[in-house]
N, C-alpha and C positions, 0 to 999 in steps of 0.2 A: 483532473483530466476526465474527459467524457468516456463513457463506456464504449461507444462506437470507435473512438480512437484506440482504446486499449485492445479491442477485438481485432484490429488490423495488425497488431504486433505479433512477432513470432514468440514461441515459448521461451527462447533464450532471452529475448528482450524483457519479457514479463518476469522471468526469474531475476534478472538484474534489477528491475524496478522494485520487486519485492524486497530484495536485499537492501536497496537504498531506503525504502520506506521503513524497514525494521531499524535501520541505523538512525533514521530521523526520530522514530519513536523512542529509542534509547536515549538520544540526546534530549528530547523533550522531557522525559521522565527524570533525567539527571538535573535539568534546569528546575524542574518542579521541586526536587528534593533540596536544592540549595536556595530556594526562593528567588529565582531569577526569571521564572516564566511568568509573563504578563497575561497571556491569553491561554487559559487552561482548556479552552475548547479545541485547541489544536491537537491535543492528545486524542480526543474522540475522533477528530477528522483523520488523523494518522492511522488509528486502528481501523476505521472504516475503509480507508484506502487499501490497507493490507488485505482486508477481507474481500474487497472487490477484486483485487488482483488475483488472489488465490481462487476465487470463484471462477473467474474467466480461465485461469490455467487448468482448473479441474474440468471445465466444459470442454477444453481442447482434448484432455486425456480421454474423456468419455465419448468424444466425437459429436457432441451436441451442437457446438458452435460452428458456424460456417467457415 
């Protein structure tokens, strides 16, 4: 998802997205542990998505984002 699209979301929507992303990361790590994960790059992508979401949420808290 693009950053511009994320910035249009409310804080509640961002919080829900963070929870979903964390759940996805947990599932990916579990798949990795049982050798069922085919694309290990998805873990890195999931971690970056969580960081991106948290950064935008923090911008809202500080009043930086529009």
